[in-house]
N, C-alpha and C positions, 0 to 999 in steps of 0.2 A: 714466641711473642712477636718478634720482628717479622717473621714469615707471614703470620696471620694478619698483621697490620698491613703489609704490602698487598696481600690478596684483597683485603677490604678496600684499600685505596684504589686498586685496579678496577674493582667492581663498580665503585662510584664513578670513576673516570669513564668507563665504558658506558654507563647509563647516561652520563652527561653528554657524551658524544652522540649517543642515540637520540637524546632529547633535542640536541642541536639539529640533527638531521631532520627530525619530524617537525620541528617548529619553524625551520627556515622558510618553507613555502608560505607560511602564514604571515611572515614579516617582510619577505622580499617579493616585490611585485613581478619581476621578470627573472625566471631561473634560466641558467644556461642549458643548452640542449643536452649535454652529457648528464646533467643532474636529472632531468625528467626521464632519461632513458634508463638510468641505473639505480636511482634513489627515489624514495617516496616523494610525491609531489602534491599530495592532498592537503588542502588547507583545513583549519578548524572549521567545522560546519556550524553556521549560525542558524538558530531557530527562527520561526516566523516573527516572534516578538522583537527580534534584533535586526532583521533585514527586511521585514515586510513580506506580505504574501497572503495566501488563502489557506484556511484550515477547514476541511469538510469532513463530516461523519456521514457516510452513506449506509443506508439500510437496504439489504438485498431482499427482494420479495420472493422468498423461497417457496411460499405457497403457490405462487404463480408458476414457478418452475415445476412443481409437482403436478399441477394441472396440465401443463404442456406435456410432461412425461406420460400422464394418463391418456392424453389424446393420442400420442404416438402409439402407446400400448394398445389402445382400442383399434386403431387402424391396422396394427400388426395382427391382432386377433381376428379381425374381419377378413383380412387377406389370406392368412394361413389356414383359417377354418374353411374358406372357400376352396383353397388348393386341396385340402384333405376331404372335400365334399361333406363337410359337417354343416347341416342346415341350421342357421341362426336367423331368427326373425328380425332382431335388431341388436346392434352393439353401439352404445354411446356413453360418453362421460356425463355423469350427473353429479355435480358438486365435486366431492373429493373421492369419488368411486366410479367404477365402470359398471354400467347396468347392461346385462345380457338377457335378452328374451328368447326363450326356446319353446317352439310350439310342438315339434315332433317329440313324442315320449322317448323314442329310441335314441334321440340325439343327446339326451341329458347325460347319460353315463359316458357316451363318446366324448362329449365336451369336457367333462370333469377329467377324464383320462388325458385328453389333449392338453388341458390346462396344466396338469402336473408335469407332463413331459416337455412342453415347450415354453411354459411361462412359470418357472418355479419361484420367481420373485413376486408373483401375485397369489393372493389367497382369497377364498370365498368367505365373506364375512356375514352374508345373509342370503337365505334362499327361501322363496315363497312361491306358491302355486295358486293361480286364480283363473278359473274358467279354462282349465287345461293348459294354461300357458305358464311355464316356469320362469320366474324372474330371479336372477342371481346377481348379487352385488359383489364386485371384486375390488380389493384394495391392495396396495403394496404391502409386503411384509414389513415388520418393524425394522429389521436390519436393512432392507432395501430403502425404506424411507429415510433412515438415518444416513445411509450412504449417499442418496441423492441430495439431501440437504447439505452435507459436507462438500460434495462435489460442486454443487451450485455456487457456494460461497467462494471456494478455491478457484473455480473457473472465472467467476466475476472479478476476483482479485487479480488474476493473471491478465485478463482482458483489459482491465483499467490500467494496469502497469504498462502494457504494450501501447495503449493509446497515449498515455502521458509521455512515455519515452519518445514516441514519434512526434508529439506536440512540441518537444524541444525544451522542456523545463529542466534546469540543472539541479541535480541532487534532490529530487523529490523524495518524500517519505510516504510509502504506501504499505500499510500493514493491517492485519486483521485485528478486530477488537470484539470480544464476546463471541456469540454464536453466529450472528448474521450481520454484523456491522463491519465496515471498512473505513479506516482513517486515512485521509489523503491530505498531505501538506505540500503546498506548491510555493516554495520560497521565491520571492521577487516577481511573482506573476503580475502582469500589468493589466490583464483583461480577464477578470474572474468570471464574468458572465459567459464568455466564450469557452473558458475551461470547463465550467459546469455543464454547458450544453454538450461539449465533447465527451465528458465522462459519463453523463447520465443517459445519453442516447442509446436505446436498446440495439439499434442497427440490425433489425431483422429484415433481410433482403429477400424478396420473393418475386418470382416471375409468374404472372397469371394472364390468361387470355381475356380480352374484352368480350363480353357476351354479345352474340348476334341473335337477337330475338325480336319478334314483332312488338310494337308498342313500348320500346325501350324508354321513350320520354315519359310515358305514363308511370313506369316504375321509378324513374329518377325523380319525378315530381311528387311521388307518394300517392298518386291517384289509384294505383293498383298495388296490392300486397306482393311482396317479393316471393317468387316460387323457390322451392328448395334448390340449393346449388348455386345461387346467385347472391351477390352482395354489392352494396354501394360504397364506394370510397371516394374521397376528395383528393385532389392533386393539382399539380401545376399544369397549365395548358391554356390559361387565359392570357389576356393582354397584360403587359408590364406597365404599371402606372408609377412613374418615378423609380424608386428602388423596390417597390412592392409589386408582386406578381399576383394577378387575380386568379383565384382558385376555381376549379370546375369539378363537376361530379362525373364519376365513371361507373358504369354498370359492368362488373367483372364476374367471371366464374370463380367459385370458391376454391376449386381444385388448384393446389400449388404444383406447378410444373418443375420449378427449380428453386433452390434456396441459396443463401449466401455461403453455405458450406462448399459450394462448387467454385468459389473465387480463389485464385492463386495470387493475384496482384491487382492493385487499383492505382492508377496514376492520373494526375490532372493534366489535361491537354488544352491548348488554346483553341477556341472556337471562332466562329464568325463574329463580327462586330455587333450584330443584332442579338445573337443567342448567348454570347459570352463563353467562358470556359466550360468544358464538360469533363466527366470522369470516364477514362478508358478502362475497361475490365479485361483481365486475362483469366481464363478459366482453367481449372485443373484438367488433366486428361479425361477423367471420368465425366466431369462437368461439360467439357467440350463435346464429348460424344452425345450426351443427353441434349445439349443445346442444338446440335446439328439435327438430331431426330425431331425435336420440337419444331424447329423452323421448317424442316422438310414436310412435316405433316400439317402445317398451318399456314401455307403460303397465302398471301393476300388478307390475312387476318391481323388484327392489332394485338401486340404483346405488351402488356403493362408491366413496367419495372417499378416495384413497390418497395419502399423503405419505411418501416414502422407505420404501416397502414396508410401511407401517403403515396399516391401515384406521382412519380417524378417525370416519367415520359411513357408514351404508348405508341411506339412507331409501328408502321405497317411492315409486315414481313414480306419483302419483295421476292425472295428466293431462299433456297437452303443456304445456311450460313455455316461453312466449315471453319476450322482453325481455332475455335474457342475464344473469339474476341467479340466484345459487345461494348456499348457505351451508354452512359446515363446523362441526359441533358435535362435542364430544368431552369434556364435563365439564372444560373448561379453568378455570384461575384466570386472573385478569386479565393477569398477566405472560406466561403461556404463550400466551394469545390474541394479545397484542400482538406477541410475538416471531414467532408464526406469520404474522401479517399482514405484518410487515416482510419476512420471507424470500420470501413470495409476491409482494409488490410489487417487490422488488429483482430477482427472477428466480432461476431454479435455477442452481446451479453446473454447469458443463459436465462436471465430473469430481469424484470425491471428493477432499477435502483431508485431510491428516494433520498433526498437530502434531509437528514434528521437534524444536523447542526451545521452552522456556517459562521466562520469568523474571518474577517479581512483586516489586515494590519497594513497601513500605508508605510512607504519607505521613510518618510520624515519622522513618523512616530518610532520606527525602528532605530533611526539614528539617535533620537532623544533617549531611547532606552539604553543604547550603548553608552552614551555620554554619562547618563545618571548612574548606570551600573559601574562604569569605570571610576566615577567620582566616589561612590560608596566603597569600592575596593581600595582606592588610594587612601581615603580618610580612615577607614577601619584598619587597614594595614599599618598606616603611619602611627596611629595611636598604640597599637600593639607593639610595634618596634620601639617606640619611644619609652613605653612603660618598661619593657624588658631591659633595655639598655640602662635606664636610670636605676631601676630597682636591683638588678642582678649584676651590674657592671660588666666585666669581661664575659662572664657566663651568659649574661643577657645578650651581648653582642653576638656571641657564638650561636645562641638560639635564634637570633634574627637572621644570621647567615643560613641556618638550617631552614628557616621560614621561606627565604628567597628560593632556596633549592627545592623546597616542597612545591612552590607555585610553578616553577619551571617543569618539574616532573609531572605535575597534575595536567598542565596544558599540553605537554608532549603526549601524555597518555590519551587525552581527548582526541588529539590529532591522529595518533596511531590506531585507536579503536574506531575512528570515524564516528564518534559520539557527537551529538548535537548540543551545542552550547546555547542555552536559553536564558532569559532574564532570571527565573528562579534558580537556574544553574549558577549564575553569578552570585546569587544570595548564598548558595551552597558553598561557593569558594570562599566568600567572606566569613561564613561560619567556620569553615575549615581552618582559616587563619587563627581564630581563637582557640580551636581545639588542638591545633598543631603545637602552639606554645604551652598548652596545658600539660603535655607530657614533659616538656622542659621545666615547667614550674615544679612538678612532682620530683623530678631528678634533682633540681637545684636545692629544693628544700631538704631533701634527704642528705645531700652532700653537706649542707650547712649544719644539720644535726650531728653528723659524724665529726665535722671539724670542731664543734663545740665540746664534743667528748674527748678532744685531744688527739684524734687520729691524724696520721700523716696525710699529705695530699693524695698519694697513690691509694692508700687504704680508704680514704673518704670517698674518692671518685668511684672506686670499684664497689664499695658498699652502697653508695647512692644509686648507681645504676641497677645493682642487683635487687635492692629492696623496692625500688620504684617500679620495676618492670611488671610485676603481677598486677598492680593497680592500673598501670597504663593499658595493658592488654585487656583486662576485664572491661574497662570503660569503653575502649574503642571497639571491641568485639560486639558488645551489646548495641552500640550505635550503628555498627556495620550491619548487624542483623535487622535493625529497624529500617535502615536504608534499603536493604535488599527486599524487604516486604513492601516498601513504598514503590520500588521499581517494578516488582512483580504485579502488584494489584492496582497501582496508580496509572494515570494516563495524562498526557499533555504536560502541563507545567509541573505536576507532582513528580512525574518520571524524570523530567529534566533536572529537578532539584536532587533527586535520589542518585542520579548518575554522578554528578560532581561530588556529592557527599561521600559516596562509597569509594570513588577513586581517591578523593582527598584524604580519607582516613588511612588508606594503605600507604600513600606517599608520606603523610605526616608522621606515622609511626616509624617508617624507614629512616627519614631524615632526622627526626628528633632523637631516636635511640642510636641508630648506627652512625649517622653523619657526625653528630657532635662527639660521640665516643671515639671516633677515629682521630679527631683533633686532639682530644685529651691524651689518648694513647701515644700519639706522635710527640706531644710536648713532654710526656713522662719519660719516653724512651730516648729521645734525641736532645731535648733541652733540659733534662733533669729538673722538671717542674717541682718546686718545693712549697709554693704558696699559691692558693687558688683565690682569684679575685671574684668574689661572689657575695 
């Protein structure tokens, strides 16, 4: 009995020390250097409703990603079929399929064999013949389409995470929700519009040549229809009027010579007083080789640097450019240049994202929430403590001590697990206070019954704990299961409530059953307790 008691006391002491270690960073503003080096230094994370910030739900346009994948597949089919000398009249994407036109009868069987061997992720969903021309429609297989959708959302999630990390937000929350939604929480963010622009920018970087054709102005003004292979884009290049830069139209070739995949690094560099800062690009070895070949073959032509279909600059290629370095100018201010460098370093989004939901909480409202939440915690806790002490006397005071221990363990668990404390989470803690003493109420009432039957103090305490335990476990396990369901299927405030509820149930059962029993066992063993004040 004595050995078991000291083991239990040691376990509680170890847990108290661990709780002290995890809670210290949250209550001490400046920790010594040795503490941060060897011991946990993470504070309890506060949700947006407590410290202010921005909550976004982003929807990834996975259908657009599938269209882009079909475009690339169509280009690959066209190129590889040409290499294998298979004559195809036309290969183009039409809606959510690739349409292949084959005029030569002997090429049909060759193409089907070619498709099976080289593009197993594509299948023929429709085949028709009209006037001797076979028209076959290709689509991705079900498994390939599912893989592309999953990959698109995961890649978008990783890209957004990289951008936010470089943006400098402390302890952001970026996680997937549902099939194509991403939840982004930015605590303490002071410029939500800039953050939204940074997150939502697709950042598709392309290098294209400006077209050198007669009557270019007629195409730009719309007097003549555009011939195949050309497109009109708007971009920077006009005069700066105050903080605004006049935009101009560019006639560019549709062919993409280089994309953002070739970028290894992007940094902001100071420019001249008239032009402002610019973004210096460093290309990958493969990209540097491609860039050198492009510039060597197009000396004295203008190369448009295009980001999200906007021409940022179109310098004249004066000579072959080795070394894999380029720059983007565009009359930026320092914030615009820095944000552009961030999205280029983090990579392009695989598909556009749209903001489906947005909430912004100011820091003053967050402070009010903390104050009101703390007040509710103090008032609710005080009422519970007072009731237990008056109604159950010494046993009630013992339950109150277990209640304090429960709150300490609960907050330490939140810090150790890096869970986020929200306003509904505070409501969960207040609810846990009432549920924590509920176990002690069951135990105390059972002990009272045993004492009325004339049992001794030791027998009454042992019987009280033994008979109350099944009811305590049943009620708390069912509540814990409900909390786990809320955590699994809920989101936002509901999940914050579920976190503190589940942790609170575990800590309350431990402190109410094990904590108070240790005190009673110690009194029975070393103080020869003969009468229970209850």
